[in-house]
C-alpha positions as CSV (number, residue, x, y, z in Angstrom):
1,M,-0.3,0.0,0.0
2,N,1.2,3.8,-1.1
3,S,1.5,5.4,2.5
4,G,1.5,9.1,0.5
5,R,-1.9,7.9,-0.9
6,K,-5.0,9.4,1.2
7,L,-8.0,7.7,2.2
8,G,-10.1,10.6,2.7
9,R,-11.7,12.3,5.9
10,G,-11.6,11.5,9.0
11,L,-10.5,8.7,10.5
12,S,-9.9,6.7,7.9
13,S,-7.0,9.4,6.3
14,L,-4.7,9.0,9.8
15,L,-5.0,5.0,9.9
16,T,-1.1,4.2,9.8
17,T,0.1,1.6,6.5
18,R,1.1,-0.5,9.2
19,H,-2.4,-1.9,9.9
20,A,-4.4,-1.2,6.3
21,E,-5.6,-4.8,6.6
22,D,-7.7,-3.9,9.5
23,E,-9.2,-0.7,7.9
24,G,-11.8,-3.1,6.3
25,V,-13.2,-4.8,9.7
26,P,-16.7,-2.7,10.3
27,G,-16.4,-1.3,13.9
28,G,-13.3,-2.8,14.7
29,P,-9.6,-1.5,15.8
30,Q,-8.2,1.1,13.4
31,W,-5.2,2.4,13.8
32,V,-3.9,5.9,14.5
33,A,-0.4,8.5,14.8
34,I,-0.6,8.9,18.5
35,E,0.1,12.9,17.9
36,H,-3.1,13.0,16.9
37,L,-5.4,12.2,19.9
38,V,-5.6,14.6,22.8
39,P,-7.0,13.5,26.0
40,N,-10.3,13.4,27.1
41,R,-11.3,16.9,29.0
42,K,-13.8,15.0,31.1
43,Q,-11.1,12.5,32.5
44,P,-12.5,11.4,35.8
45,R,-9.3,9.3,36.9
46,A,-6.5,12.0,38.8
47,D,-4.0,9.0,38.6
48,V,-3.3,8.7,34.9
49,E,0.1,8.3,35.6
50,K,0.5,5.9,37.8
51,G,2.3,3.6,37.2
52,L,2.7,4.7,33.9
53,E,6.3,4.0,33.6
54,R,5.2,-0.3,34.3
55,L,2.6,0.4,31.4
56,A,5.1,1.2,29.3
57,E,7.3,-1.5,29.7
58,S,4.4,-3.8,28.9
59,I,3.5,-1.8,25.5
60,R,7.4,-2.1,24.5
61,R,6.8,-5.7,25.5
62,H,3.7,-7.3,24.1
63,G,1.5,-4.0,22.4
64,V,-1.5,-2.5,23.1
65,M,-3.6,-5.1,24.1
66,Q,-7.3,-3.3,24.5
67,P,-7.8,-0.5,21.8
68,I,-8.1,3.0,23.1
69,V,-11.7,4.7,22.8
70,V,-11.8,8.0,20.6
71,T,-14.5,10.3,19.4
72,P,-14.0,12.9,16.4
73,L,-13.0,16.4,17.7
74,A,-12.1,18.1,13.6
75,P,-10.2,16.2,10.7
76,D,-6.8,15.1,11.9
77,K,-7.3,15.5,15.9
78,F,-8.9,12.9,17.8
79,E,-10.2,13.1,22.0
80,I,-9.4,10.0,24.3
81,I,-12.5,8.7,25.9
82,A,-11.3,6.1,27.4
83,G,-8.0,5.0,27.7
84,E,-5.6,8.0,28.3
85,R,-3.2,6.1,29.7
86,R,-2.4,3.2,27.2
87,W,-1.9,6.7,25.5
88,R,0.1,8.0,27.9
89,A,2.0,4.5,27.8
90,A,2.5,4.1,24.2
91,A,4.1,7.3,23.5
92,H,6.4,6.7,27.0
93,A,7.2,3.3,25.0
94,G,8.4,4.7,21.6
95,L,5.0,3.9,19.6
96,K,3.9,6.1,16.7
97,S,0.4,4.8,16.3
98,V,-2.1,3.0,18.8
99,P,-5.6,1.1,18.2
100,V,-8.6,2.5,18.5
101,I,-12.3,2.6,18.5
102,L,-14.3,5.7,16.9
103,R,-17.2,6.8,18.7
104,P,-18.6,9.3,16.9
105,Q,-22.1,9.1,18.6
106,V,-20.3,10.8,21.5
107,S,-21.8,15.0,21.6
108,G,-21.6,16.0,25.0
109,D,-18.8,16.9,28.0
110,E,-21.9,14.5,30.2
111,E,-21.6,11.9,27.8
112,R,-18.0,11.9,27.9
113,L,-17.5,11.8,31.3
114,E,-20.8,8.7,31.7
115,L,-17.8,6.5,28.7
116,A,-15.2,6.8,30.5
117,L,-16.7,6.6,34.1
118,I,-18.3,3.2,32.6
119,E,-14.9,1.6,31.3
120,N,-12.9,2.8,34.1
121,V,-15.3,0.9,36.6
122,Q,-15.5,-2.0,33.6
123,R,-11.8,-2.2,33.8
124,E,-10.1,-5.5,35.5
125,D,-7.0,-3.5,36.3
126,L,-8.4,-0.7,38.9
127,N,-9.1,-1.7,42.1
128,A,-11.4,-1.6,44.4
129,I,-11.3,1.8,45.5
130,E,-11.1,3.6,41.9
131,R,-13.9,1.0,41.0
132,A,-16.0,2.4,44.0
133,R,-15.3,6.3,43.3
134,A,-16.4,5.6,39.7
135,C,-19.2,4.2,41.0
136,R,-19.9,7.2,43.0
137,Q,-19.7,10.5,40.7
138,L,-21.6,7.9,38.0
139,L,-24.7,8.1,41.2
140,E,-23.8,12.1,42.2
141,T,-23.2,13.3,38.8
142,Y,-26.4,12.3,37.1
143,Q,-28.4,11.5,40.1
144,L,-29.0,8.2,39.0
145,T,-30.0,5.2,41.1
146,Q,-27.5,2.0,42.3
147,E,-30.1,0.2,40.1
148,D,-29.1,2.9,37.3
149,V,-25.6,2.2,37.6
150,A,-26.1,-1.2,37.9
151,G,-27.9,-1.6,35.2
152,R,-25.7,0.6,32.7
153,L,-22.6,-1.5,34.2
154,G,-24.0,-5.0,33.7
155,L,-23.8,-5.4,37.2
156,E,-26.0,-6.4,40.2
157,R,-27.3,-4.3,42.2
158,S,-25.7,-5.6,45.1
159,T,-22.2,-5.4,43.9
160,I,-22.9,-0.9,43.0
161,A,-23.7,-1.0,46.7
162,N,-21.3,-3.1,48.3
163,L,-18.2,-1.5,45.9
164,I,-19.7,2.5,47.4
165,R,-19.9,1.2,51.5
166,L,-16.3,0.6,51.1
167,L,-15.9,4.5,50.9
168,E,-16.9,4.1,54.4
169,L,-14.0,3.2,55.7
170,P,-11.2,5.0,56.9
171,E,-9.0,7.4,54.5
172,A,-6.2,5.0,56.1
173,I,-7.5,1.9,55.0
174,Q,-8.4,2.6,52.0
175,D,-5.2,3.9,51.0
176,V,-4.7,0.5,52.3
177,V,-6.7,-1.7,49.4
178,S,-5.9,0.9,47.1
179,R,-2.3,-0.3,46.5
180,G,-3.6,-3.9,46.7
181,T,-1.9,-4.5,50.4
182,L,-5.4,-5.8,51.5
183,S,-8.7,-7.0,49.2
184,A,-12.1,-6.2,49.2
185,G,-13.2,-8.7,50.9
186,H,-11.1,-7.5,54.5
187,A,-12.4,-4.3,53.9
188,R,-15.6,-5.0,53.7
189,A,-14.9,-7.7,57.2
190,L,-13.5,-3.8,58.2
191,L,-16.3,-1.6,57.6
192,R,-18.2,-3.6,61.2
193,L,-15.8,-2.1,62.5
194,N,-16.3,1.5,61.8
195,G,-15.5,4.2,64.7
196,H,-14.4,1.1,66.6
197,P,-11.0,2.6,68.4
198,Q,-9.7,-1.7,67.5
199,Q,-10.5,-1.3,63.7
200,A,-7.0,0.2,62.7
201,R,-5.1,-2.0,65.0
202,L,-6.8,-5.6,63.2
203,M,-6.2,-4.3,59.7
204,E,-2.1,-3.9,60.9
205,Q,-2.9,-7.3,62.1
206,M,-4.4,-8.9,59.1
207,I,-0.9,-7.9,57.1
208,R,0.8,-8.5,59.1
209,E,-0.4,-12.1,59.4
210,D,-1.8,-12.6,56.1
211,W,-5.0,-13.9,57.4
212,S,-7.5,-15.0,55.0
213,V,-10.9,-13.3,54.0
214,R,-12.9,-15.6,56.4
215,Q,-10.3,-15.3,59.6
216,A,-10.8,-11.1,58.4
217,E,-14.7,-11.5,58.4
218,E,-15.0,-14.0,62.3
219,A,-12.5,-11.4,63.8
220,C,-15.1,-8.3,62.8
221,G,-17.8,-10.0,63.7
222,R,-16.2,-11.1,67.4
223,L,-15.3,-7.3,67.9
224,A,-18.5,-6.1,66.6
225,Q,-20.4,-7.7,69.2
226,H,-18.5,-6.2,72.0
227,P,-17.5,-3.0,71.3
228,A,-14.5,-1.1,73.1
229,K,-15.9,1.5,75.3
230,P,-13.5,4.6,75.4
231,A,-11.4,4.7,78.6
232,H,-11.8,8.8,78.5
233,A,-14.0,11.1,77.4
234,P,-12.8,12.0,74.1
235,R,-11.3,14.9,72.4
236,P,-12.5,18.0,71.6
237,R,-12.6,18.6,67.8
238,Q,-10.0,20.4,66.1
239,P,-9.6,24.0,64.9
240,A,-10.6,23.8,61.1
241,W,-7.2,25.0,60.5
242,I,-5.5,21.8,62.1
243,Q,-7.6,19.6,60.1
244,G,-6.9,21.5,57.5
245,L,-3.2,21.0,58.4
246,Q,-4.0,17.6,59.2
247,E,-4.8,17.3,55.6
248,Q,-2.1,19.0,53.7
249,I,0.4,17.1,55.5
250,T,-1.3,13.4,54.9
251,R,-1.1,14.6,51.2
252,G,2.3,15.7,51.5
253,L,3.9,12.9,52.6
254,G,1.3,9.9,51.7
255,V,0.4,8.8,55.5
256,R,-2.4,9.6,57.5
257,A,-0.8,12.9,60.4
258,E,-2.4,13.5,63.0
259,V,-2.0,17.6,64.5
260,R,-2.6,17.2,68.5
261,L,-2.2,20.3,70.5
262,L,-1.3,20.3,74.0
263,R,-3.1,22.2,77.0
264,K,0.7,23.9,78.4
265,G,1.0,24.9,74.6
266,G,3.4,22.8,72.2
267,G,1.7,19.9,70.5
268,K,2.9,16.8,68.4
269,L,2.6,15.5,65.0
270,I,1.9,12.1,64.7
271,L,2.2,9.9,61.1
272,H,1.0,6.8,60.7
273,F,1.9,3.3,58.7
274,A,0.1,0.3,57.7
275,E,3.2,-1.8,56.6
276,L,7.6,-1.1,56.9
277,E,6.9,-0.2,53.0
278,S,5.2,3.1,53.8
279,L,7.9,3.7,56.5
280,D,9.8,3.6,53.9
281,A,8.2,5.9,51.3
282,L,7.8,7.9,54.1
283,A,11.8,8.5,55.1
284,R,12.4,8.8,51.4
285,R,9.9,12.1,50.9
286,L,11.6,13.4,54.3
287,G,14.8,12.8,52.8
288,L,16.3,10.3,54.9
289,R,18.0,6.6,54.9
290,S,15.6,4.1,55.2
291,E,16.5,0.8,56.3
292,A,12.9,0.1,58.2
293,E,13.2,-3.6,57.0
294,E,17.0,-3.7,59.7
295,L,15.8,-1.2,62.4
296,L,11.8,-3.0,62.7
297,G,13.1,-6.1,62.7
298,P,11.6,-9.1,61.4
299,G,8.6,-8.1,63.4
């Protein structure tokens, strides 16, 4: 095929000669030069750069296995509806073109957001917290019911309900689930202990002793039947500026931060971590040499 021959306007005019045999497959993937794609302006994911180099290495070895979904913007530009991380990783890997599926019907920002959210929820490589947040965004953006969201995603309503409930967990536990250290099953067991003072301790024990989900459910069930009473009066609510500072430190360092003011002046800054890897990462962020495994021992 002559690479200089024009194939017409729109998507066909941007196809590379490398995969010209795919052009005649109705609805099948077509190949477009990377520079002709632009990101989705309604991209719901905030972590598109997360793990990008690892994905790029996979693409170098195996290619782009799942086509990118796009919609036309102009004769030579296409907006990504789903697959922005694959597009970015392909560029990192040095690819000149990527497989795409064209969706010419996408007309407005709401439909762009909905398609991107649905694609994110259906992807197998997302963790449970990411799926839960995408489902919640569908619920809040379109005022849908859980039944509506389940129908659009092809899932049971109970599946949506269980995902959304994970967002009731404290941020520290959500972070552990996001990293894959705990499964969604362990997290659902911990939901029974929301507000219980032993919830965080039990989570750390699950990780340390590599509990099964069944063990987690049994332990949380036993503890939930005997709620512990606080030994002292709860601390007064922190001023808004302290809460804001805690959130800033948490975001900056990647671990839960707690600021406690003392009655006589001064106070404490407490940084929480659930595993040695988190302590290592914290030490590196602070510019410290980390030997957590050696210093803390085998546990």
